[in-house]
All heavy atoms as TSV, in Angstrom:
chain	resi	resn	atom	element	x	y	z
A	1	MET	N	N	0.831	-1.175	0.000
A	1	MET	CA	C	0.000	0.000	0.000
A	1	MET	C	C	0.877	1.241	0.000
A	1	MET	O	O	1.905	1.253	0.660
A	1	MET	CB	C	-0.858	0.037	1.258
A	1	MET	CG	C	-1.969	-0.959	1.268
A	1	MET	SD	S	-2.939	-0.711	2.752
A	1	MET	CE	C	-3.038	-2.400	3.247
A	2	ILE	N	N	0.430	2.214	-0.712
A	2	ILE	CA	C	1.123	3.496	-0.713
A	2	ILE	C	C	0.128	4.549	-0.246
A	2	ILE	O	O	-0.727	4.996	-1.014
A	2	ILE	CB	C	1.659	3.868	-2.107
A	2	ILE	CG1	C	2.607	2.786	-2.611
A	2	ILE	CG2	C	2.360	5.219	-2.060
A	2	ILE	CD1	C	3.106	3.001	-4.008
A	3	PRO	N	N	0.205	4.941	1.030
A	3	PRO	CA	C	-0.699	5.982	1.507
A	3	PRO	C	C	-0.290	7.325	0.914
A	3	PRO	O	O	0.880	7.698	0.954
A	3	PRO	CB	C	-0.511	5.967	3.023
A	3	PRO	CG	C	0.835	5.386	3.232
A	3	PRO	CD	C	1.086	4.460	2.070
A	4	LEU	N	N	-1.248	8.009	0.334
A	4	LEU	CA	C	-0.956	9.305	-0.279
A	4	LEU	C	C	-1.469	10.408	0.639
A	4	LEU	O	O	-2.634	10.760	0.609
A	4	LEU	CB	C	-1.593	9.395	-1.664
A	4	LEU	CG	C	-1.084	8.360	-2.660
A	4	LEU	CD1	C	-1.840	8.456	-3.976
A	4	LEU	CD2	C	0.405	8.509	-2.883
A	5	GLY	N	N	-0.577	10.905	1.467
A	5	GLY	CA	C	-0.922	11.961	2.401
A	5	GLY	C	C	-0.713	11.522	3.835
A	5	GLY	O	O	-0.667	10.338	4.156
A	6	LYS	N	N	-0.564	12.516	4.700
A	6	LYS	CA	C	-0.243	12.255	6.103
A	6	LYS	C	C	-1.387	11.602	6.860
A	6	LYS	O	O	-1.157	10.743	7.712
A	6	LYS	CB	C	0.171	13.552	6.791
A	6	LYS	CG	C	1.488	14.081	6.295
A	6	LYS	CD	C	1.898	15.344	7.005
A	6	LYS	CE	C	3.216	15.842	6.445
A	6	LYS	NZ	N	3.698	17.019	7.144
A	7	ALA	N	N	-2.624	11.977	6.576
A	7	ALA	CA	C	-3.759	11.427	7.318
A	7	ALA	C	C	-3.875	9.916	7.101
A	7	ALA	O	O	-3.994	9.150	8.066
A	7	ALA	CB	C	-5.057	12.131	6.914
A	8	VAL	N	N	-3.814	9.478	5.861
A	8	VAL	CA	C	-3.908	8.055	5.555
A	8	VAL	C	C	-2.682	7.327	6.099
A	8	VAL	O	O	-2.786	6.221	6.646
A	8	VAL	CB	C	-4.056	7.817	4.036
A	8	VAL	CG1	C	-4.059	6.345	3.712
A	8	VAL	CG2	C	-5.314	8.487	3.528
A	9	GLU	N	N	-1.527	7.942	5.976
A	9	GLU	CA	C	-0.295	7.333	6.481
A	9	GLU	C	C	-0.398	7.092	7.990
A	9	GLU	O	O	-0.020	6.030	8.484
A	9	GLU	CB	C	0.892	8.240	6.170
A	9	GLU	CG	C	2.228	7.644	6.523
A	9	GLU	CD	C	3.373	8.499	6.027
A	9	GLU	OE1	O	3.512	8.659	4.798
A	9	GLU	OE2	O	4.127	9.005	6.883
A	10	GLU	N	N	-0.930	8.060	8.736
A	10	GLU	CA	C	-1.084	7.914	10.183
A	10	GLU	C	C	-2.005	6.753	10.532
A	10	GLU	O	O	-1.739	6.004	11.480
A	10	GLU	CB	C	-1.592	9.210	10.799
A	10	GLU	CG	C	-0.551	10.306	10.827
A	10	GLU	CD	C	-1.087	11.613	11.411
A	10	GLU	OE1	O	-2.138	11.592	12.089
A	10	GLU	OE2	O	-0.441	12.643	11.176
A	11	VAL	N	N	-3.090	6.581	9.784
A	11	VAL	CA	C	-4.011	5.472	10.034
A	11	VAL	C	C	-3.301	4.141	9.815
A	11	VAL	O	O	-3.392	3.225	10.646
A	11	VAL	CB	C	-5.261	5.570	9.127
A	11	VAL	CG1	C	-6.097	4.303	9.208
A	11	VAL	CG2	C	-6.091	6.781	9.504
A	12	LEU	N	N	-2.568	4.016	8.711
A	12	LEU	CA	C	-1.876	2.767	8.420
A	12	LEU	C	C	-0.764	2.479	9.425
A	12	LEU	O	O	-0.558	1.329	9.822
A	12	LEU	CB	C	-1.339	2.776	6.992
A	12	LEU	CG	C	-2.405	2.813	5.895
A	12	LEU	CD1	C	-1.756	2.851	4.525
A	12	LEU	CD2	C	-3.361	1.644	6.007
A	13	LEU	N	N	-0.066	3.516	9.872
A	13	LEU	CA	C	0.970	3.321	10.887
A	13	LEU	C	C	0.356	2.865	12.209
A	13	LEU	O	O	0.929	2.019	12.910
A	13	LEU	CB	C	1.784	4.601	11.073
A	13	LEU	CG	C	2.677	4.994	9.901
A	13	LEU	CD1	C	3.337	6.343	10.143
A	13	LEU	CD2	C	3.719	3.931	9.609
A	14	THR	N	N	-0.808	3.388	12.534
A	14	THR	CA	C	-1.515	2.950	13.742
A	14	THR	C	C	-1.899	1.484	13.629
A	14	THR	O	O	-1.726	0.707	14.573
A	14	THR	CB	C	-2.775	3.810	13.985
A	14	THR	OG1	O	-2.366	5.169	14.173
A	14	THR	CG2	C	-3.540	3.342	15.204
A	15	LEU	N	N	-2.390	1.075	12.461
A	15	LEU	CA	C	-2.738	-0.328	12.250
A	15	LEU	C	C	-1.508	-1.228	12.366
A	15	LEU	O	O	-1.593	-2.339	12.894
A	15	LEU	CB	C	-3.407	-0.507	10.887
A	15	LEU	CG	C	-4.819	0.061	10.765
A	15	LEU	CD1	C	-5.307	-0.022	9.323
A	15	LEU	CD2	C	-5.777	-0.661	11.705
A	16	GLN	N	N	-0.379	-0.746	11.897
A	16	GLN	CA	C	0.855	-1.521	12.036
A	16	GLN	C	C	1.236	-1.672	13.507
A	16	GLN	O	O	1.616	-2.754	13.944
A	16	GLN	CB	C	1.998	-0.860	11.266
A	16	GLN	CG	C	1.887	-1.020	9.774
A	16	GLN	CD	C	3.011	-0.320	9.041
A	16	GLN	OE1	O	3.510	0.707	9.478
A	16	GLN	NE2	N	3.400	-0.878	7.915
A	17	GLN	N	N	1.129	-0.582	14.262
A	17	GLN	CA	C	1.472	-0.630	15.686
A	17	GLN	C	C	0.553	-1.573	16.449
A	17	GLN	O	O	0.954	-2.175	17.441
A	17	GLN	CB	C	1.423	0.773	16.287
A	17	GLN	CG	C	2.520	1.666	15.779
A	17	GLN	CD	C	2.343	3.124	16.191
A	17	GLN	OE1	O	1.321	3.502	16.750
A	17	GLN	NE2	N	3.345	3.942	15.914
A	18	GLN	N	N	-0.668	-1.722	15.981
A	18	GLN	CA	C	-1.632	-2.610	16.615
A	18	GLN	C	C	-1.527	-4.039	16.055
A	18	GLN	O	O	-2.349	-4.889	16.364
A	18	GLN	CB	C	-3.056	-2.077	16.419
A	18	GLN	CG	C	-3.298	-0.756	17.085
A	18	GLN	CD	C	-4.642	-0.152	16.716
A	18	GLN	OE1	O	-5.341	-0.605	15.803
A	18	GLN	NE2	N	-5.009	0.913	17.416
A	19	HIS	N	N	-0.528	-4.268	15.220
A	19	HIS	CA	C	-0.271	-5.574	14.604
A	19	HIS	C	C	-1.444	-6.051	13.742
A	19	HIS	O	O	-1.688	-7.242	13.612
A	19	HIS	CB	C	0.083	-6.621	15.662
A	19	HIS	CG	C	1.236	-6.209	16.515
A	19	HIS	ND1	N	2.536	-6.225	16.048
A	19	HIS	CD2	C	1.296	-5.744	17.788
A	19	HIS	CE1	C	3.342	-5.791	17.008
A	19	HIS	NE2	N	2.616	-5.490	18.064
A	20	GLU	N	N	-2.148	-5.106	13.149
A	20	GLU	CA	C	-3.249	-5.422	12.245
A	20	GLU	C	C	-2.802	-5.407	10.784
A	20	GLU	O	O	-3.528	-5.864	9.907
A	20	GLU	CB	C	-4.395	-4.405	12.419
A	20	GLU	CG	C	-5.008	-4.381	13.801
A	20	GLU	CD	C	-5.784	-5.638	14.122
A	20	GLU	OE1	O	-6.349	-6.258	13.198
A	20	GLU	OE2	O	-5.809	-6.021	15.312
A	21	LEU	N	N	-1.600	-4.871	10.547
A	21	LEU	CA	C	-1.096	-4.724	9.190
A	21	LEU	C	C	0.419	-4.938	9.205
A	21	LEU	O	O	1.118	-4.294	9.988
A	21	LEU	CB	C	-1.426	-3.317	8.678
A	21	LEU	CG	C	-1.187	-2.991	7.228
A	21	LEU	CD1	C	-2.085	-3.838	6.327
A	21	LEU	CD2	C	-1.490	-1.520	6.972
A	22	PRO	N	N	0.940	-5.841	8.379
A	22	PRO	CA	C	2.392	-6.081	8.357
A	22	PRO	C	C	3.169	-4.848	7.894
A	22	PRO	O	O	2.715	-4.105	7.012
A	22	PRO	CB	C	2.554	-7.213	7.345
A	22	PRO	CG	C	1.215	-7.837	7.219
A	22	PRO	CD	C	0.226	-6.751	7.494
A	23	TYR	N	N	4.332	-4.641	8.477
A	23	TYR	CA	C	5.159	-3.484	8.131
A	23	TYR	C	C	5.608	-3.508	6.673
A	23	TYR	O	O	5.756	-2.469	6.049
A	23	TYR	CB	C	6.392	-3.396	9.047
A	23	TYR	CG	C	6.050	-2.844	10.405
A	23	TYR	CD1	C	5.743	-3.684	11.456
A	23	TYR	CD2	C	6.013	-1.476	10.623
A	23	TYR	CE1	C	5.414	-3.184	12.704
A	23	TYR	CE2	C	5.680	-0.964	11.856
A	23	TYR	CZ	C	5.386	-1.814	12.900
A	23	TYR	OH	O	5.045	-1.312	14.113
A	24	CYS	N	N	5.806	-4.682	6.121
A	24	CYS	CA	C	6.325	-4.769	4.754
A	24	CYS	C	C	5.268	-4.403	3.708
A	24	CYS	O	O	5.582	-4.334	2.529
A	24	CYS	CB	C	6.867	-6.163	4.483
A	24	CYS	SG	S	5.611	-7.452	4.487
A	25	GLN	N	N	4.031	-4.139	4.112
A	25	GLN	CA	C	2.981	-3.846	3.144
A	25	GLN	C	C	2.698	-2.361	2.973
A	25	GLN	O	O	1.820	-1.998	2.204
A	25	GLN	CB	C	1.693	-4.560	3.532
A	25	GLN	CG	C	1.765	-6.050	3.352
A	25	GLN	CD	C	0.434	-6.722	3.590
A	25	GLN	OE1	O	-0.531	-6.100	4.008
A	25	GLN	NE2	N	0.370	-7.998	3.311
A	26	VAL	N	N	3.399	-1.507	3.688
A	26	VAL	CA	C	3.117	-0.071	3.611
A	26	VAL	C	C	4.400	0.691	3.315
A	26	VAL	O	O	5.413	0.503	3.974
A	26	VAL	CB	C	2.497	0.450	4.928
A	26	VAL	CG1	C	2.241	1.942	4.851
A	26	VAL	CG2	C	1.217	-0.290	5.250
A	27	MET	N	N	4.353	1.547	2.304
A	27	MET	CA	C	5.473	2.422	1.984
A	27	MET	C	C	5.073	3.843	2.364
A	27	MET	O	O	4.085	4.374	1.853
A	27	MET	CB	C	5.808	2.343	0.496
A	27	MET	CG	C	6.326	0.989	0.089
A	27	MET	SD	S	6.900	0.895	-1.615
A	27	MET	CE	C	5.424	1.266	-2.510
A	28	THR	N	N	5.820	4.444	3.256
A	28	THR	CA	C	5.477	5.770	3.766
A	28	THR	C	C	6.294	6.863	3.083
A	28	THR	O	O	7.274	6.595	2.395
A	28	THR	CB	C	5.714	5.831	5.281
A	28	THR	OG1	O	7.102	5.583	5.540
A	28	THR	CG2	C	4.865	4.821	6.019
A	29	GLY	N	N	5.873	8.104	3.293
A	29	GLY	CA	C	6.637	9.254	2.823
A	29	GLY	C	C	6.162	9.895	1.536
A	29	GLY	O	O	6.690	10.912	1.109
A	30	PHE	N	N	5.138	9.320	0.907
A	30	PHE	CA	C	4.648	9.888	-0.346
A	30	PHE	C	C	3.685	11.047	-0.064
A	30	PHE	O	O	2.784	10.908	0.754
A	30	PHE	CB	C	3.919	8.831	-1.178
A	30	PHE	CG	C	4.843	7.847	-1.826
A	30	PHE	CD1	C	5.270	6.720	-1.144
A	30	PHE	CD2	C	5.300	8.054	-3.119
A	30	PHE	CE1	C	6.133	5.811	-1.728
A	30	PHE	CE2	C	6.163	7.141	-3.712
A	30	PHE	CZ	C	6.580	6.028	-3.016
A	31	PRO	N	N	3.847	12.175	-0.735
A	31	PRO	CA	C	2.921	13.296	-0.544
A	31	PRO	C	C	1.588	13.034	-1.236
A	31	PRO	O	O	1.517	12.229	-2.171
A	31	PRO	CB	C	3.650	14.471	-1.210
A	31	PRO	CG	C	4.521	13.833	-2.238
A	31	PRO	CD	C	4.917	12.489	-1.687
A	32	HIS	N	N	0.560	13.694	-0.775
A	32	HIS	CA	C	-0.744	13.586	-1.437
A	32	HIS	C	C	-0.644	14.292	-2.784
A	32	HIS	O	O	-0.142	15.408	-2.883
A	32	HIS	CB	C	-1.841	14.217	-0.585
A	32	HIS	CG	C	-3.197	13.837	-1.055
A	32	HIS	ND1	N	-3.786	14.438	-2.136
A	32	HIS	CD2	C	-4.065	12.898	-0.622
A	32	HIS	CE1	C	-4.973	13.886	-2.338
A	32	HIS	NE2	N	-5.162	12.948	-1.429
A	33	PRO	N	N	-1.091	13.656	-3.871
A	33	PRO	CA	C	-0.901	14.219	-5.214
A	33	PRO	C	C	-1.881	15.326	-5.596
A	33	PRO	O	O	-1.774	15.888	-6.679
A	33	PRO	CB	C	-1.107	12.999	-6.119
A	33	PRO	CG	C	-2.051	12.141	-5.369
A	33	PRO	CD	C	-1.695	12.318	-3.919
A	34	SER	N	N	-2.798	15.665	-4.729
A	34	SER	CA	C	-3.810	16.661	-5.045
A	34	SER	C	C	-3.186	17.994	-5.437
A	34	SER	O	O	-2.175	18.415	-4.872
A	34	SER	CB	C	-4.723	16.862	-3.833
A	34	SER	OG	O	-5.532	17.998	-4.007
A	35	GLY	N	N	-3.823	18.672	-6.361
A	35	GLY	CA	C	-3.381	20.014	-6.750
A	35	GLY	C	C	-3.492	21.010	-5.618
A	35	GLY	O	O	-2.840	22.053	-5.627
A	36	VAL	N	N	-4.313	20.698	-4.621
A	36	VAL	CA	C	-4.458	21.562	-3.446
A	36	VAL	C	C	-3.184	21.522	-2.604
A	36	VAL	O	O	-2.873	22.477	-1.911
A	36	VAL	CB	C	-5.687	21.121	-2.598
A	36	VAL	CG1	C	-5.822	21.951	-1.346
A	36	VAL	CG2	C	-6.944	21.203	-3.440
A	37	ASN	N	N	-2.442	20.424	-2.681
A	37	ASN	CA	C	-1.186	20.293	-1.951
A	37	ASN	C	C	-0.103	21.001	-2.761
A	37	ASN	O	O	0.583	20.394	-3.583
A	37	ASN	CB	C	-0.836	18.820	-1.728
A	37	ASN	CG	C	0.466	18.640	-0.964
A	37	ASN	OD1	O	1.078	19.608	-0.537
A	37	ASN	ND2	N	0.883	17.400	-0.799
A	38	GLY	N	N	0.066	22.259	-2.515
A	38	GLY	CA	C	1.023	23.066	-3.261
A	38	GLY	C	C	2.474	22.713	-3.012
A	38	GLY	O	O	3.359	23.142	-3.743
A	39	HIS	N	N	2.732	21.918	-1.989
A	39	HIS	CA	C	4.104	21.551	-1.643
A	39	HIS	C	C	4.465	20.137	-2.084
A	39	HIS	O	O	5.538	19.644	-1.761
A	39	HIS	CB	C	4.313	21.661	-0.123
A	39	HIS	CG	C	4.037	23.018	0.418
A	39	HIS	ND1	N	4.866	24.089	0.190
A	39	HIS	CD2	C	3.014	23.485	1.155
A	39	HIS	CE1	C	4.368	25.164	0.775
A	39	HIS	NE2	N	3.237	24.821	1.372
A	40	ARG	N	N	3.585	19.486	-2.825
A	40	ARG	CA	C	3.798	18.080	-3.163
A	40	ARG	C	C	5.084	17.844	-3.948
A	40	ARG	O	O	5.798	16.879	-3.706
A	40	ARG	CB	C	2.596	17.498	-3.909
A	40	ARG	CG	C	2.376	18.067	-5.293
A	40	ARG	CD	C	1.038	17.632	-5.880
A	40	ARG	NE	N	0.855	18.154	-7.208
A	40	ARG	CZ	C	0.491	19.396	-7.499
A	40	ARG	NH1	N	0.263	20.258	-6.532
A	40	ARG	NH2	N	0.354	19.780	-8.741
A	41	LYS	N	N	5.408	18.730	-4.868
A	41	LYS	CA	C	6.626	18.533	-5.669
A	41	LYS	C	C	7.872	18.685	-4.807
A	41	LYS	O	O	8.813	17.903	-4.946
A	41	LYS	CB	C	6.664	19.516	-6.828
A	41	LYS	CG	C	5.601	19.228	-7.875
A	41	LYS	CD	C	5.639	20.212	-9.019
A	41	LYS	CE	C	4.525	19.917	-10.001
A	41	LYS	NZ	N	4.484	20.887	-11.098
A	42	GLU	N	N	7.865	19.662	-3.908
A	42	GLU	CA	C	9.001	19.853	-3.016
A	42	GLU	C	C	9.121	18.683	-2.045
A	42	GLU	O	O	10.220	18.204	-1.765
A	42	GLU	CB	C	8.871	21.163	-2.229
A	42	GLU	CG	C	9.002	22.406	-3.081
A	42	GLU	CD	C	7.684	22.826	-3.741
A	42	GLU	OE1	O	6.622	22.245	-3.420
A	42	GLU	OE2	O	7.714	23.728	-4.587
A	43	GLN	N	N	7.980	18.202	-1.533
A	43	GLN	CA	C	7.992	17.056	-0.619
A	43	GLN	C	C	8.541	15.823	-1.325
A	43	GLN	O	O	9.353	15.085	-0.757
A	43	GLN	CB	C	6.580	16.764	-0.099
A	43	GLN	CG	C	6.052	17.815	0.854
A	43	GLN	CD	C	4.576	17.602	1.166
A	43	GLN	OE1	O	3.840	16.991	0.398
A	43	GLN	NE2	N	4.142	18.117	2.298
A	44	PHE	N	N	8.093	15.596	-2.543
A	44	PHE	CA	C	8.566	14.434	-3.297
A	44	PHE	C	C	10.063	14.540	-3.559
A	44	PHE	O	O	10.809	13.574	-3.369
A	44	PHE	CB	C	7.796	14.292	-4.610
A	44	PHE	CG	C	8.145	13.045	-5.362
A	44	PHE	CD1	C	7.618	11.829	-4.985
A	44	PHE	CD2	C	9.003	13.094	-6.446
A	44	PHE	CE1	C	7.947	10.659	-5.675
A	44	PHE	CE2	C	9.332	11.939	-7.141
A	44	PHE	CZ	C	8.804	10.719	-6.753
A	45	ALA	N	N	10.515	15.710	-3.979
A	45	ALA	CA	C	11.939	15.904	-4.265
A	45	ALA	C	C	12.781	15.716	-3.005
A	45	ALA	O	O	13.838	15.072	-3.045
A	45	ALA	CB	C	12.180	17.290	-4.869
A	46	ALA	N	N	12.313	16.232	-1.881
A	46	ALA	CA	C	13.055	16.117	-0.624
A	46	ALA	C	C	13.127	14.669	-0.143
A	46	ALA	O	O	14.118	14.266	0.476
A	46	ALA	CB	C	12.413	16.991	0.446
A	47	ASN	N	N	12.108	13.886	-0.424
A	47	ASN	CA	C	12.042	12.501	0.045
A	47	ASN	C	C	12.444	11.483	-1.016
A	47	ASN	O	O	12.322	10.281	-0.788
A	47	ASN	CB	C	10.618	12.170	0.511
A	47	ASN	CG	C	10.245	12.895	1.768
A	47	ASN	OD1	O	11.102	13.263	2.558
A	47	ASN	ND2	N	8.969	13.102	1.973
A	48	PHE	N	N	12.914	11.924	-2.162
A	48	PHE	CA	C	13.150	11.023	-3.287
A	48	PHE	C	C	14.067	9.855	-2.936
A	48	PHE	O	O	13.766	8.694	-3.229
A	48	PHE	CB	C	13.700	11.782	-4.496
A	48	PHE	CG	C	13.894	10.899	-5.687
A	48	PHE	CD1	C	12.822	10.547	-6.479
A	48	PHE	CD2	C	15.148	10.390	-6.002
A	48	PHE	CE1	C	12.980	9.714	-7.576
A	48	PHE	CE2	C	15.318	9.554	-7.095
A	48	PHE	CZ	C	14.230	9.214	-7.880
A	49	THR	N	N	15.202	10.124	-2.299
A	49	THR	CA	C	16.155	9.064	-1.964
A	49	THR	C	C	15.514	8.062	-1.011
A	49	THR	O	O	15.618	6.854	-1.203
A	49	THR	CB	C	17.432	9.650	-1.343
A	49	THR	OG1	O	18.012	10.554	-2.287
A	49	THR	CG2	C	18.442	8.563	-1.009
A	50	PHE	N	N	14.826	8.565	0.023
A	50	PHE	CA	C	14.135	7.690	0.975
A	50	PHE	C	C	13.078	6.856	0.261
A	50	PHE	O	O	12.975	5.647	0.495
A	50	PHE	CB	C	13.502	8.528	2.087
A	50	PHE	CG	C	12.598	7.736	2.978
A	50	PHE	CD1	C	13.110	6.882	3.936
A	50	PHE	CD2	C	11.220	7.847	2.853
A	50	PHE	CE1	C	12.271	6.146	4.763
A	50	PHE	CE2	C	10.365	7.113	3.669
A	50	PHE	CZ	C	10.894	6.261	4.631
A	51	LEU	N	N	12.304	7.473	-0.613
A	51	LEU	CA	C	11.242	6.760	-1.325
A	51	LEU	C	C	11.813	5.680	-2.242
A	51	LEU	O	O	11.259	4.584	-2.334
A	51	LEU	CB	C	10.386	7.753	-2.119
A	51	LEU	CG	C	9.624	8.774	-1.289
A	51	LEU	CD1	C	8.949	9.803	-2.195
A	51	LEU	CD2	C	8.613	8.109	-0.393
A	52	ALA	N	N	12.913	5.963	-2.899
A	52	ALA	CA	C	13.552	4.969	-3.764
A	52	ALA	C	C	14.017	3.773	-2.939
A	52	ALA	O	O	13.848	2.618	-3.359
A	52	ALA	CB	C	14.731	5.594	-4.507
A	53	GLN	N	N	14.564	4.022	-1.757
A	53	GLN	CA	C	14.986	2.933	-0.875
A	53	GLN	C	C	13.784	2.124	-0.401
A	53	GLN	O	O	13.844	0.892	-0.326
A	53	GLN	CB	C	15.752	3.485	0.322
A	53	GLN	CG	C	17.093	4.077	-0.054
A	53	GLN	CD	C	17.731	4.843	1.088
A	53	GLN	OE1	O	17.105	5.110	2.111
A	53	GLN	NE2	N	18.979	5.217	0.917
A	54	GLU	N	N	12.689	2.804	-0.061
A	54	GLU	CA	C	11.475	2.119	0.371
A	54	GLU	C	C	10.931	1.222	-0.742
A	54	GLU	O	O	10.501	0.100	-0.478
A	54	GLU	CB	C	10.416	3.133	0.799
A	54	GLU	CG	C	10.707	3.810	2.118
A	54	GLU	CD	C	10.664	2.845	3.289
A	54	GLU	OE1	O	9.584	2.297	3.582
A	54	GLU	OE2	O	11.723	2.633	3.906
A	55	LEU	N	N	10.957	1.709	-1.966
A	55	LEU	CA	C	10.498	0.897	-3.097
A	55	LEU	C	C	11.359	-0.347	-3.271
A	55	LEU	O	O	10.843	-1.440	-3.510
A	55	LEU	CB	C	10.492	1.720	-4.384
A	55	LEU	CG	C	9.356	2.719	-4.535
A	55	LEU	CD1	C	9.615	3.650	-5.717
A	55	LEU	CD2	C	8.037	1.999	-4.701
A	56	GLN	N	N	12.670	-0.194	-3.151
A	56	GLN	CA	C	13.561	-1.345	-3.277
A	56	GLN	C	C	13.263	-2.378	-2.190
A	56	GLN	O	O	13.199	-3.575	-2.463
A	56	GLN	CB	C	15.020	-0.906	-3.202
A	56	GLN	CG	C	15.478	-0.172	-4.439
A	56	GLN	CD	C	16.901	0.322	-4.320
A	56	GLN	OE1	O	17.460	0.413	-3.231
A	56	GLN	NE2	N	17.494	0.652	-5.459
A	57	LYS	N	N	13.074	-1.930	-0.942
A	57	LYS	CA	C	12.763	-2.846	0.154
A	57	LYS	C	C	11.426	-3.540	-0.079
A	57	LYS	O	O	11.296	-4.738	0.146
A	57	LYS	CB	C	12.715	-2.091	1.489
A	57	LYS	CG	C	14.046	-1.730	2.047
A	57	LYS	CD	C	13.874	-1.219	3.460
A	57	LYS	CE	C	14.298	0.212	3.550
A	57	LYS	NZ	N	14.079	0.808	4.853
A	58	PHE	N	N	10.445	-2.769	-0.542
A	58	PHE	CA	C	9.118	-3.319	-0.769
A	58	PHE	C	C	9.156	-4.428	-1.821
A	58	PHE	O	O	8.646	-5.521	-1.602
A	58	PHE	CB	C	8.155	-2.207	-1.207
A	58	PHE	CG	C	6.784	-2.715	-1.555
A	58	PHE	CD1	C	5.872	-3.031	-0.582
A	58	PHE	CD2	C	6.414	-2.872	-2.888
A	58	PHE	CE1	C	4.608	-3.498	-0.898
A	58	PHE	CE2	C	5.163	-3.324	-3.223
A	58	PHE	CZ	C	4.256	-3.645	-2.230
A	59	PHE	N	N	9.787	-4.160	-2.951
A	59	PHE	CA	C	9.824	-5.148	-4.014
A	59	PHE	C	C	10.710	-6.344	-3.658
A	59	PHE	O	O	10.463	-7.454	-4.112
A	59	PHE	CB	C	10.217	-4.520	-5.349
A	59	PHE	CG	C	9.102	-3.695	-5.926
A	59	PHE	CD1	C	9.195	-2.320	-6.029
A	59	PHE	CD2	C	7.927	-4.302	-6.344
A	59	PHE	CE1	C	8.159	-1.570	-6.560
A	59	PHE	CE2	C	6.876	-3.563	-6.866
A	59	PHE	CZ	C	6.997	-2.187	-6.968
A	60	ALA	N	N	11.719	-6.124	-2.829
A	60	ALA	CA	C	12.529	-7.242	-2.360
A	60	ALA	C	C	11.691	-8.157	-1.463
A	60	ALA	O	O	11.767	-9.385	-1.558
A	60	ALA	CB	C	13.750	-6.739	-1.599
A	61	ALA	N	N	10.848	-7.559	-0.611
A	61	ALA	CA	C	9.981	-8.343	0.280
A	61	ALA	C	C	8.901	-9.067	-0.510
A	61	ALA	O	O	8.565	-10.213	-0.203
A	61	ALA	CB	C	9.354	-7.442	1.333
A	62	VAL	N	N	8.365	-8.428	-1.523
A	62	VAL	CA	C	7.308	-9.047	-2.345
A	62	VAL	C	C	7.874	-10.224	-3.109
A	62	VAL	O	O	7.185	-11.238	-3.299
A	62	VAL	CB	C	6.693	-8.003	-3.307
A	62	VAL	CG1	C	5.768	-8.660	-4.306
A	62	VAL	CG2	C	5.952	-6.943	-2.526
A	63	GLY	N	N	9.124	-10.141	-3.541
A	63	GLY	CA	C	9.742	-11.200	-4.329
A	63	GLY	C	C	10.095	-12.442	-3.529
A	63	GLY	O	O	10.422	-13.475	-4.095
A	64	GLN	N	N	10.020	-12.367	-2.218
A	64	GLN	CA	C	10.393	-13.518	-1.377
A	64	GLN	C	C	9.273	-14.524	-1.266
A	64	GLN	O	O	8.159	-14.321	-1.277
A	64	GLN	CB	C	10.787	-13.048	0.017
A	64	GLN	CG	C	12.024	-12.212	-0.021
A	64	GLN	CD	C	12.426	-11.725	1.384
A	64	GLN	OE1	O	11.760	-11.993	2.374
A	64	GLN	NE2	N	13.514	-11.013	1.444
């Protein structure tokens, strides 16, 4: 799952803490793509390296 935005991300992180959702199924750090989010491009650029690492971990876990 890729939560798009902080609100959805917080819900999924809470579910993980409650052991309702495996950690390997959620990739965090993606900004909400809405045009209302005027900072989305800056957020994405600032988190790009982290997001690329998260994608690599996610696909490595899926391939197992």
